[in-house]
BAFI-3210 file (N, C-alpha, C; in Angstrom, 3 decimals, decimal comma, padded with zeros to 6 digits):
// residues 252
n [1|2|3|4|5|6|7|8|9|10|11|12|13|14|15|16|17|18|19|20|21|22|23|24|25|26|27|28|29|30|31|32|33|34|35|36|37|38|39|40|41|42|43|44|45|46|47|48|49|50|51|52|53|54|55|56|57|58|59|60|61|62|63|64|65|66|67|68|69|70|71|72|73|74|75|76|77|78|79|80|81|82|83|84|85|86|87|88|89|90|91|92|93|94|95|96|97|98|99|100|101|102|103|104|105|106|107|108|109|110|111|112|113|114|115|116|117|118|119|120|121|122|123|124|125|126|127|128|129|130|131|132|133|134|135|136|137|138|139|140|141|142|143|144|145|146|147|148|149|150|151|152|153|154|155|156|157|158|159|160|161|162|163|164|165|166|167|168|169|170|171|172|173|174|175|176|177|178|179|180|181|182|183|184|185|186|187|188|189|190|191|192|193|194|195|196|197|198|199|200|201|202|203|204|205|206|207|208|209|210|211|212|213|214|215|216|217|218|219|220|221|222|223|224|225|226|227|228|229|230|231|232|233|234|235|236|237|238|239|240|241|242|243|244|245|246|247|248|249|250|251|252]
n.u [-002,055|001,024|000,957|-000,237|001,494|003,975|002,774|002,340|004,595|006,437|004,843|005,455|008,379|008,534|007,760|009,510|011,879|011,523|011,878|014,186|015,664|014,497|015,683|018,703|018,867|018,266|021,105|022,803|022,693|022,900|025,406|028,970|031,391|033,292|036,086|036,696|035,793|035,810|032,817|031,425|029,975|026,424|025,040|023,060|019,851|018,159|015,286|013,074|011,418|010,875|013,054|014,370|016,521|017,324|018,241|019,313|019,822|017,624|015,476|015,688|014,974|012,097|011,005|011,607|009,764|007,629|007,215|007,364|004,969|002,695|003,025|002,417|-000,242|-001,933|-001,168|-003,012|-005,234|-005,873|-006,273|-007,957|-007,355|-007,756|-005,376|-004,217|-006,178|-005,076|-002,453|-002,112|-003,014|-001,166|000,942|000,075|-000,616|002,512|003,128|002,332|-000,596|-004,205|-006,326|-008,515|-009,184|-008,667|-005,924|-007,068|-009,840|-009,051|-008,018|-010,182|-012,091|-010,795|-010,335|-013,490|-014,198|-012,668|-013,453|-015,820|-015,532|-014,530|-016,551|-018,402|-017,155|-016,985|-019,655|-020,170|-018,528|-019,522|-022,233|-021,942|-020,399|-022,718|-024,860|-023,232|-023,258|-025,623|-026,927|-024,788|-025,738|-027,727|-026,624|-026,274|-024,705|-023,749|-023,416|-025,215|-024,617|-025,550|-024,557|-024,356|-021,720|-020,837|-020,119|-018,379|-018,049|-015,307|-013,325|-013,483|-012,198|-011,220|-009,983|-009,797|-011,789|-011,023|-010,343|-011,422|-009,046|-006,974|-004,185|-003,446|-002,457|-002,486|-003,232|-003,984|-006,233|-006,728|-009,354|-010,670|-014,446|-014,539|-012,568|-009,610|-006,523|-005,618|-003,594|-001,845|-000,982|-000,523|000,021|002,790|003,949|004,021|002,502|000,814|000,529|-001,278|-003,211|-006,547|-008,204|-006,820|-007,585|-009,668|-013,045|-014,847|-013,136|-012,301|-014,796|-015,474|-012,840|-013,323|-015,841|-014,413|-013,201|-009,807|-007,720|-009,622|-010,914|-012,269|-014,476|-014,590|-016,912|-017,185|-018,752|-017,988|-018,796|-017,655|-014,935|-012,576|-013,818|-015,178|-012,770|-011,137|-008,054|-004,616|-003,866|-004,832|-007,287|-010,595|-012,148|-015,393|-015,385|-016,580|-015,320|-013,460|-012,169|-010,028|-009,624|-007,567|-007,509|-004,674|-003,256|-003,394|-001,873|000,326]
n.v [-010,349|-011,060|-012,135|-010,513|-008,221|-009,278|-009,635|-006,988|-005,827|-007,608|-006,619|-004,494|-004,007|-006,190|-004,066|-002,126|-003,596|-004,361|-002,097|-001,194|-003,531|-002,989|-000,170|-000,999|-002,807|-000,808|000,790|-000,823|-001,355|001,357|002,527|002,534|-000,187|-000,116|000,822|-001,476|-000,629|-000,041|-000,121|002,326|003,455|003,408|006,801|008,609|009,638|012,548|014,299|015,466|016,963|018,307|019,150|018,073|015,582|012,096|010,295|008,094|004,571|002,795|004,896|005,901|004,047|003,266|005,904|005,546|003,554|004,598|006,227|004,963|002,833|005,118|005,727|003,619|003,141|005,948|005,282|002,969|004,199|005,271|007,786|008,912|007,943|007,166|008,444|009,127|007,112|004,878|005,078|004,616|001,893|000,518|000,964|-000,054|-002,884|-003,323|-003,256|-005,404|-005,394|-004,850|-004,884|-003,332|-005,453|-008,918|-010,681|-012,293|-011,295|-008,920|-009,369|-010,093|-008,273|-006,527|-007,524|-007,662|-004,914|-004,094|-005,864|-004,769|-002,305|-002,868|-004,167|-001,713|000,426|-001,553|-001,799|000,622|001,338|-000,422|000,056|002,896|001,910|000,196|002,601|004,057|002,175|001,676|004,226|004,263|002,661|003,555|005,270|006,257|004,124|002,482|-001,135|-003,935|-007,100|-010,278|-011,117|-008,587|-007,168|-004,172|-002,536|-000,301|000,490|001,919|001,756|-000,400|-003,572|-005,337|-007,943|-011,550|-013,001|-013,810|-017,068|-018,524|-019,865|-018,992|-016,689|-013,432|-009,925|-006,844|-003,050|-001,227|000,851|001,210|002,021|003,084|003,918|006,602|007,904|007,460|006,175|002,931|001,133|000,873|000,005|001,612|003,803|002,949|002,566|-000,340|-002,872|-005,734|-009,069|-012,125|-015,188|-015,416|-016,749|-016,185|-013,900|-011,429|-011,921|-010,322|-009,240|-011,752|-012,602|-010,242|-009,741|-011,991|-011,228|-009,086|-008,171|-008,494|-005,669|-003,969|-001,338|-001,215|000,318|-000,585|-001,347|-002,750|-004,878|-005,502|-008,196|-009,168|-008,589|-007,750|-008,749|-009,387|-009,112|-007,184|-005,636|-005,572|-002,462|-000,612|-001,256|-001,220|-003,727|-004,880|-002,861|-001,304|-001,470|000,719|000,072|000,881|-000,857|-002,002|-004,567|-006,119|-007,975|-011,823|-013,904|-016,618]
n.w [031,190|029,915|027,510|026,207|026,214|025,102|022,623|021,475|021,347|019,941|017,273|016,738|016,980|015,123|012,617|012,492|012,413|009,772|007,937|008,870|007,516|004,702|004,080|004,430|002,607|000,511|001,039|000,245|-002,273|-003,673|-002,867|-002,837|-002,084|000,984|003,076|005,635|008,934|012,496|014,628|015,793|019,182|019,427|019,109|021,240|020,082|018,934|019,378|017,082|016,811|019,150|020,230|022,501|024,000|023,685|026,129|026,114|024,714|025,003|025,415|023,131|021,021|021,989|021,331|018,208|017,613|018,365|016,535|014,177|014,783|014,891|012,135|010,775|011,594|010,271|007,769|007,635|007,613|009,815|011,243|013,123|016,136|019,061|021,127|023,849|025,313|023,720|024,184|026,927|027,343|026,185|027,985|030,249|029,686|028,951|031,661|032,723|033,659|034,252|031,182|029,031|027,001|026,819|024,636|023,005|022,818|021,476|018,803|017,905|017,635|016,582|013,870|013,118|012,981|010,856|009,034|008,788|007,917|005,489|003,943|003,973|002,534|-000,141|-000,527|-001,177|-003,268|-004,954|-005,570|-006,638|-009,220|-010,367|-010,573|-012,440|-014,897|-015,340|-016,311|-018,261|-020,478|-021,688|-023,218|-027,035|-029,287|-027,415|-026,494|-025,140|-023,469|-022,531|-020,307|-018,984|-019,583|-021,196|-024,315|-026,627|-029,747|-031,520|-033,530|-036,267|-037,350|-040,062|-039,551|-038,735|-035,804|-032,719|-030,896|-027,782|-027,302|-028,397|-028,655|-028,339|-029,225|-027,807|-027,385|-024,749|-022,399|-018,978|-016,884|-013,772|-013,262|-012,716|-013,986|-013,103|-013,908|-013,892|-015,365|-018,346|-021,211|-023,495|-022,452|-021,387|-024,070|-025,027|-026,345|-025,366|-024,985|-024,655|-023,815|-024,535|-023,116|-020,263|-019,084|-017,614|-017,036|-018,594|-020,578|-022,037|-023,213|-024,713|-026,457|-028,284|-029,866|-031,464|-034,349|-035,637|-035,414|-034,592|-032,621|-029,589|-026,523|-023,672|-020,956|-018,079|-015,327|-012,152|-011,634|-013,931|-013,960|-011,571|-009,284|-005,932|-004,231|-005,650|-007,079|-006,206|-004,647|-006,246|-007,566|-006,078|-004,533|-005,973|-008,068|-011,300|-014,071|-016,761|-020,282|-022,935|-025,732|-028,040|-030,838|-031,823|-033,274|-033,935|-032,300|-033,539]
ca.u [-001,487|002,070|000,486|-000,738|003,064|004,652|002,262|002,700|006,185|006,607|004,419|006,089|009,530|008,700|007,433|010,652|012,804|011,594|012,007|015,558|016,357|014,410|016,954|019,962|019,116|018,749|021,942|023,846|022,504|023,286|026,929|030,297|032,106|034,236|037,035|035,911|035,897|035,199|031,494|031,149|029,139|025,770|024,561|021,508|019,120|017,693|013,935|013,687|009,980|010,730|014,614|014,826|017,678|016,930|019,353|019,819|019,231|016,352|014,705|015,685|014,158|011,053|010,546|011,531|009,002|006,264|006,893|006,730|003,835|002,093|002,866|001,415|-001,871|-002,164|-001,353|-004,379|-006,508|-006,598|-005,330|-008,593|-006,950|-007,426|-003,991|-004,450|-006,378|-003,678|-000,804|-002,679|-003,335|000,167|001,596|-000,778|-000,194|003,902|003,497|001,145|-001,615|-005,399|-006,841|-010,164|-009,371|-007,518|-005,726|-008,069|-010,555|-008,806|-007,940|-011,896|-012,541|-010,137|-011,146|-014,494|-013,793|-012,073|-014,700|-017,017|-015,081|-014,283|-018,132|-019,110|-016,527|-017,353|-021,045|-020,264|-017,900|-020,845|-023,559|-021,514|-020,334|-023,876|-025,008|-022,615|-023,180|-027,015|-026,655|-024,054|-025,948|-028,516|-025,755|-026,531|-023,764|-023,200|-024,501|-024,837|-024,410|-026,682|-023,663|-023,803|-020,947|-020,782|-019,061|-018,898|-017,353|-014,501|-013,257|-013,932|-011,172|-011,319|-009,465|-010,321|-012,229|-009,838|-011,424|-010,976|-008,022|-005,911|-003,244|-003,627|-001,775|-003,199|-003,122|-005,291|-005,881|-007,683|-009,261|-011,784|-015,287|-014,537|-011,473|-008,367|-005,933|-004,808|-002,850|-002,406|000,009|-000,437|000,795|003,870|004,156|004,497|001,593|000,937|000,288|-001,829|-004,352|-007,714|-009,216|-006,175|-007,533|-011,123|-013,665|-015,150|-012,095|-012,397|-016,102|-015,140|-012,175|-013,923|-016,840|-014,008|-012,246|-008,431|-007,627|-011,139|-010,672|-013,316|-014,329|-014,917|-017,596|-017,334|-019,468|-017,591|-018,665|-016,786|-013,757|-011,664|-014,946|-015,334|-011,748|-010,417|-007,077|-003,797|-004,186|-005,543|-008,736|-010,986|-013,242|-016,627|-015,172|-016,849|-013,973|-013,378|-010,999|-010,204|-008,897|-007,626|-006,682|-003,808|-003,270|-003,820|-000,689|000,315]
ca.v [-009,541|-011,106|-012,189|-008,580|-007,648|-009,825|-009,363|-005,635|-005,492|-008,574|-006,176|-002,947|-004,351|-006,365|-003,370|-001,408|-004,040|-004,452|-000,798|-000,962|-004,264|-001,983|000,656|-001,674|-002,861|000,252|001,113|-001,828|-001,109|002,461|002,933|001,438|-001,022|001,062|-000,033|-001,849|000,131|-000,514|000,546|003,113|003,138|004,316|007,568|009,367|010,334|014,182|014,056|015,955|018,064|019,202|019,345|016,744|014,964|010,775|009,840|006,419|003,323|002,382|006,104|006,449|002,765|003,607|007,114|005,188|002,588|005,058|007,038|004,059|002,680|005,758|006,360|002,295|003,737|006,702|004,742|002,505|005,280|005,144|008,882|009,424|006,718|007,968|008,509|008,717|005,459|003,756|004,920|004,171|000,470|000,113|001,327|-001,452|-004,174|-003,583|-003,515|-006,599|-004,801|-005,312|-004,006|-003,498|-006,362|-009,763|-010,637|-012,660|-010,229|-007,476|-010,087|-010,441|-006,937|-006,017|-008,246|-007,644|-003,515|-004,061|-006,454|-003,707|-000,847|-003,451|-004,094|-000,370|000,675|-002,390|-001,438|002,154|001,231|-001,326|001,077|003,656|001,331|-000,117|003,566|004,203|001,228|001,549|005,539|004,304|001,808|004,379|005,983|005,738|003,283|001,349|-002,318|-004,522|-008,383|-010,929|-011,008|-007,119|-006,681|-002,989|-001,856|000,950|000,293|003,256|001,523|-001,948|-004,162|-006,558|-009,389|-012,852|-013,189|-014,792|-017,772|-018,586|-021,232|-017,878|-015,464|-012,341|-009,081|-005,689|-002,023|-001,112|002,001|000,766|002,999|003,235|004,629|008,238|008,297|006,990|005,371|002,107|000,293|001,036|-000,667|002,555|004,920|002,476|002,385|-001,440|-003,373|-007,020|-010,399|-012,820|-016,047|-014,873|-016,943|-015,932|-012,550|-011,122|-012,264|-009,276|-008,888|-012,879|-012,270|-009,111|-010,346|-013,072|-010,804|-008,257|-008,903|-008,164|-004,652|-003,143|-000,655|-000,598|000,766|-001,804|-001,043|-003,858|-004,875|-005,964|-009,755|-009,890|-007,994|-008,502|-009,025|-008,658|-008,261|-006,199|-005,705|-004,738|-001,569|000,230|-001,357|-001,716|-004,511|-004,568|-001,896|-001,552|-000,948|000,626|-000,132|000,892|-002,135|-002,287|-005,918|-005,777|-009,391|-013,238|-014,327|-017,589]
ca.w [030,007|029,295|025,903|024,965|026,386|023,991|020,867|020,892|021,486|018,641|016,103|016,555|016,554|013,260|011,785|012,597|011,543|008,136|007,681|008,566|006,550|003,725|004,252|004,230|001,056|-000,361|000,825|-000,245|-003,905|-004,093|-002,130|-003,106|-000,819|001,890|003,798|007,207|010,035|013,695|014,720|017,250|020,374|018,960|020,181|021,522|019,125|018,937|019,120|015,996|016,971|020,325|020,719|023,556|023,729|024,130|026,947|026,167|023,343|025,420|025,319|021,255|020,783|022,240|019,940|016,774|017,380|018,542|015,268|013,246|014,614|014,478|010,627|010,150|011,876|009,494|006,566|007,469|007,657|011,726|012,010|014,204|017,045|020,697|021,505|025,189|025,683|023,169|025,601|028,698|027,234|025,966|029,432|031,019|028,973|029,344|032,797|033,300|034,746|033,349|030,146|028,416|026,157|026,418|023,522|022,109|022,122|020,988|018,275|017,365|017,870|015,213|012,448|013,326|012,560|009,538|008,024|008,526|007,376|004,005|003,633|003,941|001,246|-001,170|-000,757|-002,011|-004,749|-006,126|-005,828|-007,905|-010,285|-011,140|-011,126|-013,568|-016,151|-015,646|-017,405|-019,613|-021,504|-022,483|-024,372|-028,406|-029,597|-025,897|-026,500|-023,398|-024,070|-021,785|-019,097|-018,439|-020,959|-022,546|-025,551|-027,439|-031,045|-031,783|-034,755|-036,867|-038,360|-041,103|-039,657|-038,008|-034,575|-031,798|-030,040|-026,475|-027,253|-029,294|-027,792|-028,827|-029,284|-027,769|-026,530|-023,974|-021,698|-018,077|-015,619|-012,920|-013,463|-012,144|-014,920|-012,379|-014,710|-013,264|-016,003|-019,604|-022,211|-024,582|-021,800|-021,679|-025,184|-025,251|-026,720|-024,536|-025,440|-023,642|-023,876|-024,434|-021,916|-019,604|-018,640|-016,641|-018,038|-019,401|-021,547|-022,685|-024,202|-025,829|-027,252|-029,134|-030,920|-031,844|-035,523|-035,500|-036,327|-033,989|-031,215|-028,407|-025,516|-022,637|-019,642|-017,528|-014,176|-011,260|-011,728|-014,901|-013,667|-010,157|-008,259|-004,640|-003,745|-006,486|-007,708|-005,716|-004,509|-007,179|-008,055|-005,248|-004,456|-006,432|-008,802|-012,431|-014,872|-018,034|-021,106|-024,206|-025,931|-029,516|-031,012|-032,943|-033,774|-033,166|-032,175|-034,091]
c.u [000,052|001,820|000,427|000,833|003,692|004,064|002,695|004,135|006,247|005,713|004,902|007,226|009,460|008,463|008,694|011,882|012,917|011,504|013,391|015,880|016,053|015,340|017,902|020,190|019,519|019,912|023,212|023,620|022,953|024,792|028,147|030,951|032,802|034,732|036,353|036,593|035,234|034,201|031,398|030,097|027,696|025,065|023,303|020,915|018,273|016,386|013,929|012,398|010,290|012,425|015,268|015,527|017,304|018,114|020,035|019,677|017,769|015,240|014,850|014,670|012,389|010,354|010,583|010,419|007,609|006,150|006,454|005,722|002,966|001,691|002,048|000,255|-002,190|-002,132|-002,228|-005,215|-007,319|-005,982|-006,699|-008,597|-007,042|-006,321|-003,597|-004,919|-005,167|-002,534|-000,974|-002,509|-001,859|001,018|000,871|-000,708|001,535|003,819|002,708|-000,037|-002,843|-005,591|-008,072|-010,500|-008,568|-007,200|-006,443|-009,090|-010,217|-008,390|-009,152|-012,292|-011,998|-010,558|-012,729|-014,625|-013,319|-013,164|-015,809|-016,502|-014,933|-015,868|-018,514|-018,234|-016,756|-018,985|-021,303|-019,767|-018,995|-021,773|-022,949|-021,469|-021,395|-024,845|-024,678|-022,997|-024,704|-027,730|-025,918|-024,670|-027,058|-028,109|-025,819|-024,930|-023,186|-024,442|-024,076|-024,964|-025,322|-025,362|-023,311|-022,404|-021,520|-019,939|-019,823|-017,374|-016,233|-014,262|-013,588|-012,945|-011,686|-010,573|-010,519|-010,528|-011,178|-010,979|-010,540|-009,631|-006,957|-005,149|-003,365|-002,594|-002,273|-002,911|-004,371|-004,892|-007,045|-007,816|-010,936|-012,855|-015,177|-012,990|-010,181|-007,749|-005,278|-003,810|-003,140|-000,817|000,550|000,467|002,440|004,551|004,541|003,003|001,842|000,319|-000,265|-002,668|-005,497|-008,449|-008,164|-006,376|-009,367|-011,809|-014,762|-014,382|-012,298|-013,576|-015,781|-014,384|-012,849|-015,120|-015,571|-012,994|-011,084|-008,529|-008,660|-010,248|-012,224|-013,340|-015,143|-015,783|-017,858|-017,698|-018,272|-017,453|-017,955|-015,682|-012,803|-012,922|-014,908|-013,679|-010,797|-009,094|-005,607|-004,314|-004,838|-006,881|-009,463|-012,040|-014,833|-016,579|-015,526|-015,571|-014,341|-012,110|-011,417|-009,102|-008,718|-006,969|-005,736|-003,701|-003,901|-002,300|-000,380|001,888]
c.v [-009,778|-011,153|-011,410|-007,898|-008,251|-009,591|-007,972|-005,431|-006,478|-007,151|-005,265|-003,161|-004,818|-005,150|-002,646|-002,049|-004,572|-003,109|-000,809|-002,182|-003,612|-000,724|000,260|-002,179|-001,876|000,585|000,380|-001,731|000,115|002,796|001,878|000,949|-000,298|-000,116|-000,608|-001,239|-000,492|000,476|001,264|003,129|003,942|005,044|007,690|009,752|011,591|013,717|015,433|017,220|018,543|019,580|018,682|016,290|013,793|010,965|008,575|005,757|003,231|003,827|005,890|004,997|002,779|004,919|006,500|004,434|003,489|005,835|005,928|003,176|003,422|006,163|004,726|002,409|004,169|005,906|003,560|002,923|005,216|006,455|009,432|008,376|007,817|007,464|008,488|007,429|004,450|003,826|004,074|002,310|000,009|000,050|-000,067|-002,511|-004,289|-003,973|-004,817|-006,918|-004,973|-004,486|-004,170|-004,589|-007,543|-009,992|-011,258|-011,929|-009,035|-008,021|-009,438|-009,312|-005,987|-006,138|-008,252|-005,996|-003,815|-004,616|-005,882|-002,851|-001,449|-003,338|-002,776|000,112|-000,087|-002,089|-000,157|002,249|000,570|-000,605|002,348|002,782|000,560|001,052|003,892|003,538|001,282|003,209|005,331|003,555|002,504|005,265|005,435|005,092|002,087|-000,065|-003,238|-006,166|-008,997|-011,025|-009,996|-006,566|-005,147|-002,863|-000,604|000,683|001,709|002,710|-000,132|-002,319|-005,342|-008,079|-010,249|-012,441|-014,235|-015,745|-017,913|-019,209|-020,075|-016,960|-014,562|-011,340|-007,580|-004,168|-002,135|-000,135|001,475|001,983|002,943|004,001|006,255|008,607|008,067|005,922|004,452|000,958|000,593|000,790|000,754|003,480|004,388|002,529|000,936|-002,390|-005,078|-008,102|-011,594|-014,012|-015,132|-015,161|-017,402|-014,675|-012,607|-011,553|-011,665|-009,160|-010,375|-012,942|-011,218|-009,190|-010,989|-012,394|-009,407|-008,499|-007,730|-006,756|-003,614|-002,710|-000,350|-000,080|-000,295|-001,294|-002,512|-004,091|-005,349|-007,296|-010,141|-009,091|-008,467|-008,683|-008,370|-008,455|-007,591|-006,493|-004,884|-003,815|-000,427|000,217|-001,887|-002,810|-004,267|-003,418|-002,356|-000,636|-000,490|000,572|000,295|-000,227|-001,845|-003,699|-006,065|-007,369|-010,644|-013,728|-016,039|-018,741]
c.w [029,185|028,035|025,460|024,995|024,832|022,484|020,616|020,798|020,373|017,384|015,924|015,998|014,860|012,475|011,700|011,759|010,146|007,670|007,665|007,589|005,006|003,045|004,113|003,567|000,263|-000,345|000,512|-001,970|-004,001|-003,769|-002,548|-001,756|-000,441|002,536|005,344|008,247|011,371|014,191|015,907|018,101|019,631|019,884|020,322|020,459|019,831|019,074|018,091|016,176|017,943|020,379|021,618|022,973|024,570|025,266|026,851|024,974|023,800|025,015|023,474|021,195|021,000|021,163|018,733|016,826|017,480|017,292|014,310|013,516|014,558|012,745|010,281|010,488|011,069|007,920|006,265|007,471|008,947|012,323|013,600|015,668|018,027|021,206|022,814|025,991|024,812|024,356|026,895|028,792|026,789|027,216|030,188|030,993|029,824|030,761|033,543|033,784|033,469|032,244|029,638|027,582|026,353|024,784|022,115|021,756|021,374|019,363|016,908|017,110|016,439|013,813|012,449|012,616|011,527|008,468|007,791|007,820|005,521|003,497|003,080|002,705|-000,016|-001,567|-002,014|-003,272|-005,987|-006,637|-006,733|-009,095|-011,090|-011,375|-012,446|-014,973|-016,562|-016,416|-018,472|-020,769|-022,051|-023,572|-025,660|-028,286|-028,676|-026,600|-025,338|-023,750|-022,679|-020,687|-018,269|-018,934|-021,474|-023,480|-026,184|-028,768|-031,517|-033,259|-035,112|-037,361|-038,916|-040,854|-039,080|-036,589|-033,813|-031,160|-028,934|-025,906|-027,714|-028,366|-028,488|-028,205|-029,045|-027,331|-025,640|-023,005|-020,638|-017,248|-015,002|-013,681|-012,980|-013,007|-014,304|-013,360|-013,651|-014,060|-017,806|-020,682|-023,056|-023,666|-021,751|-022,723|-025,496|-025,246|-025,687|-025,289|-024,477|-024,336|-023,976|-023,144|-020,520|-018,395|-017,737|-017,706|-018,952|-020,856|-022,397|-023,383|-024,927|-026,920|-028,408|-030,123|-031,670|-033,033|-035,206|-036,267|-035,484|-032,734|-030,742|-027,326|-024,520|-021,489|-018,825|-015,969|-013,441|-011,279|-012,864|-014,954|-012,440|-008,890|-007,265|-003,978|-004,211|-006,765|-007,158|-004,938|-004,935|-007,440|-006,722|-005,470|-005,054|-007,406|-010,481|-013,044|-016,410|-018,591|-022,390|-024,791|-027,805|-030,065|-031,827|-033,730|-033,108|-033,255|-032,529|-033,382]
res [x|x|x|x|x|x|x|x|x|x|x|x|x|x|x|x|x|x|x|x|x|x|x|x|x|x|x|x|x|x|x|x|x|x|x|x|x|x|x|x|x|x|x|x|x|x|x|x|x|x|x|x|x|x|x|x|x|x|x|x|x|x|x|x|x|x|x|x|x|x|x|x|x|x|x|x|x|x|x|x|x|x|x|x|x|x|x|x|x|x|x|x|x|x|x|x|x|x|x|x|x|x|x|x|x|x|x|x|x|x|x|x|x|x|x|x|x|x|x|x|x|x|x|x|x|x|x|x|x|x|x|x|x|x|x|x|x|x|x|x|x|x|x|x|x|x|x|x|x|x|x|x|x|x|x|x|x|x|x|x|x|x|x|x|x|x|x|x|x|x|x|x|x|x|x|x|x|x|x|x|x|x|x|x|x|x|x|x|x|x|x|x|x|x|x|x|x|x|x|x|x|x|x|x|x|x|x|x|x|x|x|x|x|x|x|x|x|x|x|x|x|x|x|x|x|x|x|x|x|x|x|x|x|x|x|x|x|x|x|x|x|x|x|x|x|x|x|x|x|x|x|x]
***
C-alpha cells in the first residue's frame, strides 16, 4: 500500500499547494511592498469549529488537508461520502496496511463511477432538450430546417445575406432551454465580430439565411451546438440551446 499512501498524500498536498499559491498571488496583487522582516516560527492553528488547540505543525497540516479534501469532495457533488470508511481507508493506507482496493483498482473504479454519472446526467439533459424542441416546433411562427435547426423571425432586415466565408457583427443572448443565461453580448453592451464558419453549426446555418438587420430566435439541438461535451461549466453536454441573434452587419 506504499504507492497508495504516496498517491493520497500527493493528491491532497497538491490541492493545498494550489490553493496556497492562489492566495499568495492574490496577496501580491492587492498589497503594497513592505520592508522585509524575519519570519516568526509558525504558530499552532486553532480549530475553528471545536475550539481545540492543534498542538503542532503536523496537527495543523493534517487539519488543513482534511478541510481542503472535504471541500474538494463537496464541490464535486460527493457530499454523501461515507466519512468513516474514508477515514479508515486513509489511515490504513498511510500505515501501509491492506485496503479494499489496490491503487490500480481504485483508479479504475473512480473512472467508471464518474463515467456512469456523466452518462446519466447527459441522458437526462438530452431527453429534456429533445422534448423541448419537439414541443417548440409545433408553435406558430417556428420553422424547422432539414438539419433540425429551429428559428423564429422577430425582425426581418433588408440587407445582404452573409456567406460562410464572411465575417459578421452580431448581438446575441444565449440561454439553456430552462432560461438560464450562459452568455450575452446584449448584457455586456458590446456586439461581437466573428467568421460565419467559425461558430457552432446552428449559428453558421442560421446566419447564412438571415439578411443584415434581421433578428431571429434560434432553437439549436445539441448536435448543432456543443455536442456531447458541452462547453465550460455553464453548458452541460447534450444541451439544446436558445439564442436571440441580431445580425448587425457584414464586416468588410
